[in-house]
Every structure is written in C-alpha cells, then in structure tokens.
C-alpha positions as CSV (number, residue, x, y, z in Angstrom):
1,M,-2.4,1.7,-23.2
2,T,-2.5,4.2,-20.3
3,R,0.5,6.4,-20.0
4,F,1.2,6.4,-16.3
5,G,1.5,9.8,-14.7
6,G,0.8,11.8,-17.9
7,D,2.7,15.1,-17.9
8,G,1.7,15.9,-14.3
9,G,3.1,18.4,-11.9
10,D,5.9,18.5,-9.4
11,L,4.7,15.5,-7.4
12,D,5.1,12.0,-8.7
13,L,2.7,10.5,-6.2
14,L,-0.1,11.5,-3.8
15,V,-1.1,8.8,-1.4
16,L,-4.6,8.9,0.2
17,G,-4.2,6.6,3.1
18,D,-4.1,5.5,6.7
19,I,-1.5,7.1,9.0
20,N,-1.0,5.2,12.2
21,P,1.9,3.5,14.1
22,D,2.4,-0.2,14.1
23,L,3.3,-1.8,17.4
24,V,5.1,-5.0,16.2
25,L,5.6,-7.9,18.6
26,A,7.7,-10.7,17.2
27,D,8.6,-14.1,18.6
28,S,9.7,-17.4,17.1
29,E,6.9,-19.3,18.9
30,L,4.3,-16.6,19.4
31,E,1.1,-17.8,20.9
32,V,-1.5,-15.5,22.6
33,A,-2.8,-16.8,25.9
34,F,-5.8,-15.3,27.7
35,G,-6.6,-15.9,31.3
36,Q,-4.2,-13.2,32.5
37,A,-1.2,-15.2,31.3
38,E,1.9,-13.2,30.5
39,R,4.3,-14.1,27.7
40,V,7.7,-12.7,26.9
41,V,8.5,-12.0,23.2
42,D,11.7,-11.7,21.4
43,E,11.2,-8.3,19.8
44,A,9.0,-5.2,20.1
45,A,9.1,-2.0,18.1
46,L,6.9,1.1,17.5
47,T,7.2,1.7,13.8
48,V,5.7,3.6,10.9
49,G,2.4,1.9,10.2
50,G,-0.7,2.1,8.0
51,S,-0.6,0.8,4.5
52,G,-0.7,4.4,3.1
53,A,2.1,5.7,5.2
54,I,4.4,2.7,4.6
55,M,3.8,2.9,0.9
56,A,4.5,6.6,0.8
57,C,7.8,6.0,2.6
58,A,8.7,3.2,0.2
59,A,8.0,5.5,-2.8
60,A,10.1,8.3,-1.4
61,R,12.9,5.9,-0.7
62,L,12.8,4.9,-4.4
63,G,13.1,8.6,-5.3
64,L,9.5,9.4,-6.1
65,R,8.4,12.9,-5.1
66,T,5.7,11.8,-2.7
67,A,3.0,13.4,-0.6
68,I,0.4,11.9,1.7
69,A,-3.1,13.1,2.7
70,G,-5.0,11.6,5.7
71,V,-6.0,12.4,9.2
72,V,-4.2,12.0,12.5
73,G,-5.2,13.0,16.0
74,E,-3.5,15.7,18.0
75,D,-1.7,13.2,20.2
76,L,1.5,11.3,20.7
77,F,0.9,8.7,18.0
78,G,0.0,11.5,15.5
79,R,3.1,13.5,16.2
80,F,5.2,10.3,15.9
81,M,3.8,9.6,12.5
82,L,4.2,13.1,11.1
83,D,7.8,13.3,12.3
84,A,8.6,9.8,10.9
85,L,7.1,10.6,7.5
86,A,8.9,13.9,7.2
87,E,12.2,12.3,8.1
88,R,11.7,9.8,5.3
89,G,11.1,12.6,2.7
90,V,7.3,12.4,2.5
91,L,5.5,15.8,2.2
92,T,2.8,15.9,5.0
93,D,1.1,19.2,4.1
94,G,-2.0,17.2,3.2
95,V,-2.4,15.6,6.6
96,V,-5.2,17.0,8.8
97,I,-4.6,17.1,12.5
98,D,-8.0,16.6,14.1
99,G,-8.1,17.5,17.8
100,S,-11.3,15.6,18.3
101,A,-9.9,12.3,16.9
102,R,-7.5,9.7,18.1
103,T,-4.7,8.5,15.9
104,G,-5.3,4.8,14.9
105,L,-3.0,2.1,16.1
106,T,-2.2,-1.4,14.7
107,V,-0.8,-4.2,16.8
108,V,1.1,-6.7,14.6
109,L,1.8,-10.2,16.1
110,V,4.6,-11.8,14.1
111,R,5.9,-15.4,14.1
112,P,7.8,-17.2,11.3
113,G,5.6,-17.4,8.2
114,D,2.5,-15.7,9.7
115,R,1.2,-12.7,11.5
116,A,-2.0,-11.5,13.1
117,I,-3.1,-7.8,12.8
118,L,-5.3,-5.9,15.3
119,T,-6.3,-2.4,14.3
120,F,-8.0,0.4,16.2
121,P,-9.1,2.6,13.2
122,G,-9.3,5.9,15.1
123,A,-8.7,8.8,12.7
124,I,-8.4,6.5,9.7
125,E,-12.2,6.6,9.4
126,A,-12.2,10.5,9.6
127,M,-10.6,10.9,6.2
128,R,-13.0,12.3,3.5
129,A,-12.6,13.3,-0.1
130,D,-13.2,17.0,0.6
131,L,-10.2,17.0,3.0
132,V,-7.8,16.2,0.2
133,P,-6.2,19.6,-0.8
134,V,-7.1,20.6,-4.3
135,E,-3.6,21.9,-4.9
136,L,-2.0,18.6,-4.1
137,L,-4.4,16.8,-6.5
138,A,-3.5,19.2,-9.3
139,R,0.3,18.7,-8.6
140,A,0.2,14.9,-8.6
141,R,1.1,12.7,-11.6
142,H,-0.5,9.7,-9.8
143,V,-2.9,9.3,-7.0
144,H,-2.9,6.1,-4.9
145,V,-5.6,5.0,-2.5
146,A,-4.5,2.7,0.3
147,S,-6.5,0.6,2.7
148,Y,-9.7,1.1,0.8
149,Y,-12.0,-0.9,3.2
150,L,-10.7,0.9,6.3
151,Q,-11.2,4.4,4.9
152,T,-15.0,4.4,5.3
153,G,-15.3,8.2,5.3
154,L,-13.3,8.5,2.1
155,I,-15.3,5.9,0.1
156,P,-18.4,8.0,-0.8
157,G,-16.4,10.7,-2.4
158,L,-13.9,8.6,-4.2
159,P,-15.7,8.1,-7.6
160,A,-15.8,11.9,-8.2
161,L,-12.3,12.4,-6.9
162,L,-10.8,9.7,-9.1
163,D,-12.7,11.0,-12.1
164,R,-11.2,14.4,-11.5
165,V,-7.7,13.0,-11.2
166,R,-8.0,11.2,-14.5
167,A,-9.6,14.2,-16.2
168,Q,-6.5,16.2,-15.5
169,G,-4.4,13.5,-17.2
170,S,-3.1,11.8,-14.1
171,T,-3.4,8.1,-13.2
172,T,-4.9,6.2,-10.2
173,S,-4.4,3.1,-8.2
174,I,-6.0,1.2,-5.3
175,D,-4.6,-1.3,-2.8
176,P,-7.8,-2.7,-1.1
177,N,-6.1,-4.5,1.8
178,W,-8.2,-6.8,4.0
179,D,-11.9,-6.1,4.4
180,P,-12.7,-6.4,8.1
181,A,-16.4,-6.9,7.3
182,E,-15.5,-9.6,4.7
183,V,-18.1,-8.3,2.3
184,W,-15.5,-7.6,-0.4
185,D,-17.3,-4.8,-2.2
186,A,-18.3,-1.5,-0.5
187,G,-18.5,0.0,-4.0
188,L,-15.1,-1.2,-5.0
189,R,-16.1,-3.4,-8.0
190,R,-17.9,-0.4,-9.6
191,L,-15.0,1.9,-8.8
192,L,-12.5,-0.2,-10.7
193,A,-13.6,1.5,-14.0
194,A,-12.0,4.7,-12.7
195,V,-8.7,2.9,-11.6
196,D,-5.6,2.4,-13.8
197,L,-3.9,-0.1,-11.5
198,F,-5.3,-2.4,-8.9
199,L,-3.0,-4.0,-6.3
200,P,-4.6,-6.7,-4.2
201,N,-2.8,-9.7,-2.7
202,A,-3.8,-13.2,-3.7
203,T,-6.5,-13.7,-1.0
204,E,-8.0,-10.3,-1.6
205,A,-8.1,-10.7,-5.3
206,C,-9.9,-14.1,-5.0
207,R,-12.4,-12.8,-2.6
208,I,-13.2,-9.7,-4.6
209,A,-13.4,-11.6,-7.9
210,D,-15.2,-14.6,-6.3
211,V,-12.8,-17.2,-7.8
212,A,-10.4,-19.6,-6.2
213,D,-7.3,-19.0,-8.3
214,P,-5.4,-15.6,-8.1
215,R,-4.4,-15.7,-11.8
216,R,-8.0,-16.2,-12.8
217,A,-9.0,-13.4,-10.4
218,A,-6.5,-11.1,-12.1
219,E,-8.0,-11.9,-15.5
220,R,-11.5,-11.3,-14.3
221,L,-10.8,-8.1,-12.5
222,C,-8.8,-6.5,-15.3
223,G,-12.0,-6.7,-17.4
224,A,-13.4,-3.8,-15.5
225,G,-10.5,-1.6,-16.8
226,P,-7.4,-1.5,-14.6
227,I,-4.2,-3.3,-14.8
228,V,-4.4,-5.9,-12.0
229,A,-1.1,-6.8,-10.2
230,V,-1.6,-9.6,-7.7
231,K,0.9,-10.2,-4.9
232,L,1.7,-13.9,-4.4
233,G,4.2,-13.5,-1.5
234,S,7.3,-15.7,-1.9
235,D,5.9,-16.9,-5.3
236,G,6.3,-13.4,-6.8
237,A,3.4,-11.7,-8.5
238,V,1.1,-11.9,-11.6
239,A,-0.4,-9.1,-13.6
240,A,-3.2,-8.9,-16.1
241,R,-4.2,-6.2,-18.6
242,D,-7.4,-6.5,-20.6
243,G,-6.7,-8.0,-24.0
244,D,-3.2,-9.2,-23.1
245,G,-1.9,-12.4,-21.5
246,L,-0.8,-12.8,-18.0
247,V,2.6,-11.4,-16.9
248,C,4.5,-13.1,-14.1
249,A,7.5,-12.1,-12.0
250,A,9.5,-14.1,-9.5
251,A,10.6,-12.9,-6.1
252,P,14.4,-12.5,-5.6
253,A,16.1,-15.5,-4.1
254,G,18.6,-15.5,-1.3
255,I,16.8,-13.1,1.0
256,D,16.2,-14.4,4.5
257,P,12.9,-12.8,5.5
258,L,12.8,-11.4,9.0
259,D,9.4,-9.5,8.9
260,A,6.9,-9.3,6.1
261,V,5.0,-6.3,7.5
262,G,4.7,-3.7,4.8
263,A,6.1,-5.9,2.0
264,G,3.0,-5.5,0.0
265,D,3.2,-1.7,0.3
266,A,6.8,-1.8,-0.8
267,F,5.7,-3.9,-3.8
268,D,3.1,-1.3,-4.7
269,A,5.7,1.5,-4.6
270,G,8.0,-0.5,-6.8
271,V,5.4,-1.3,-9.4
272,L,4.4,2.4,-9.5
273,A,8.0,3.6,-9.7
274,G,8.5,1.4,-12.7
275,L,5.4,2.4,-14.5
276,L,5.9,6.1,-13.8
277,A,9.4,5.8,-15.3
278,G,7.9,4.4,-18.5
279,E,9.0,0.8,-17.9
280,P,6.9,-2.1,-19.5
281,L,4.6,-4.0,-17.2
282,D,6.8,-7.1,-16.8
283,Q,9.8,-4.9,-15.7
284,A,7.6,-2.8,-13.3
285,L,6.1,-6.0,-11.8
286,A,9.6,-7.5,-11.3
287,L,10.7,-4.2,-9.6
288,G,7.8,-4.5,-7.3
289,C,8.7,-8.0,-6.3
290,A,12.3,-6.9,-5.7
291,C,11.1,-4.0,-3.4
292,G,8.7,-6.2,-1.5
293,T,11.2,-9.0,-0.9
294,L,14.0,-6.6,0.1
295,S,11.7,-4.9,2.6
296,T,11.5,-8.1,4.7
297,R,15.1,-7.9,5.8
298,A,14.3,-5.9,9.0
299,A,11.5,-5.6,11.5
300,G,8.7,-3.1,10.8
301,G,7.4,-1.8,7.5
302,T,10.1,0.8,6.7
303,G,13.3,-0.5,8.3
304,A,14.6,-2.3,5.1
305,Q,12.9,-0.5,2.3
306,P,15.3,-0.5,-0.6
307,T,16.7,2.4,-2.7
308,L,16.0,2.3,-6.5
309,A,19.5,1.1,-7.1
310,E,19.2,-1.7,-4.7
311,A,15.8,-2.8,-6.1
312,R,17.1,-2.7,-9.7
313,A,20.2,-4.7,-8.7
314,A,17.9,-7.4,-7.1
315,R,15.7,-7.4,-10.2
316,A,18.7,-7.9,-12.5
317,R,19.5,-11.1,-10.6
318,L,16.1,-12.6,-11.3
C-alpha cells in the first residue's frame, strides 16, 4: 500500500491549480431571465474561487503546510486572490503573475439544492508544467492537481511531472472537476497510472469510467492504480482500492447547508489530511465527508471551512 507523503520535505502539500475569484449570487428562487429583464437576488459575494485555491485554503485550515502554484493576471482579481490565499496561510511563492493574461473568473448561481457555474478561464489556461518551481516540488510530501480539464496548458507536461514527484518518494492526486468539452479523457485515463489518489464526484466518475453507478465507477477506475474516492454529496462518499472491497462513509447529520460551493474541495483536503497523517482509508474518507459537509455552513467556498478539531469532532459523531 502507498505510504502517503513519504518522508518528504517541509511542505505537506503543493497544489497545482486554478486561482480565480468566485462571484456567488444566491437566491431562494433563482431563475435567469434574458430579454434585458432584471432580477434581484438575496445574496452576493466575491470570494476565493478556483478548485485549486479553495482546496489549498481548506488544507491550510486543517493545519497542512500548503503551497499553491498557478497563474494570475496583473489585475484586481489576481491581487484579490493572492492576498486572500496569504491571509489563509497558503504559500504563494509558486504563483506566476502574468501581465499579458487576465485572471479567470467564475460566476456561481446558487439556489436551494442546485447551482450553475459560468467560468471565464483567463490565466487558468496559461499554467504549464515548466512554471512549477522545482524547489517547491522537491519540498512537497504530496502534489495535488485541481481542475484537470480546465488546465489545458498544464496537461501535456503532467505525465513527466507526476513521474518526477513519485520518483522522489512523494504522492500525487487529481480532482478532475467537470469537463466543459464533455469528452471525459484528455489523457486522464492514461495518467491515472501515475496517480495515488483520484477524487471525482459521482457524475464525473461515471462519465470517466463510462458506467452508470458511481460505486462501479470507483471499482473500475481503481484498476488503473489509484485509490478512488468518489463524492456522493449528502450521501457521503465511497472509495475503492485495487484488490480491496469498497469503503463507504456517511456525511454528518444535523448540518443545514447554506452553500455547497467548494464542498468537494474541502472533502479533498480532508481525505488528504487523513492519509498524510497515516490514517486508514475509512477514517480519511470519513474526515473528508466531515470537512465537505461543514464547509456548506456559509456562503462561498472558504467561509465555513473547518479546523481539524472541528472535522474530527464531526467525524466522531458519525
């Protein structure tokens, strides 16, 4: 079994990911109407966005020594994100400020039980493997790739980069997120052999594995090599490791969700925090469920991310 993190360096986690704000608009009866119709919504907030950035903040909140590498523009949104990441304890030395690029932006339209996501990729597509600082790679116990399908500039160099990470004794993970092209590959299936932990949600897992059931998808995908942990929303999560049976975890009860933006990223951070601490897979999966559920208590992806003590207390009540 893979020992997560190996001996590593002074960083627990290096995230290669998208760094852009989320403009979250929430309403109890949100409907978008064209034809120059104006609607008033209940809530609006400019928050930390991008799966990579939200996940890095969640990991830092759990006490992991966390850095992020990515690209932002030399603009208002880029400065907002760099300041917000630093305030949350994430090392930003690996972030490139590209004066020729515009920082990406995601507009999230939220209503009870559902959301729509509109993303301008901007600088997200400018990230490349050769922009990842070599010294950060050498210092990291674990390297996580967020928003695989959005990081089109990073994809070509990922196989060699992940091979290098594993050769130094560190571990790797990928959260694919949604594929805007709905092709569900872009080299990902082949890349899974160089991945220790794969973190799709139920829909993503089924599309990538080409099966209808997320549990069957986890079993099929883990055959390529990684542990596969599939997010099932309010139903918790399921994980599969090649040669072992399925592991299931429930989501904590009694939490009234306000906003699910970033819940999957908090889940990722929780699972990794558990595995990097040497916990067995079932406990790490339950910790991820606790982190994801607790993160829904406030609007935006980072507003309610739990501490490790909070997440462990919620896990203990499962």
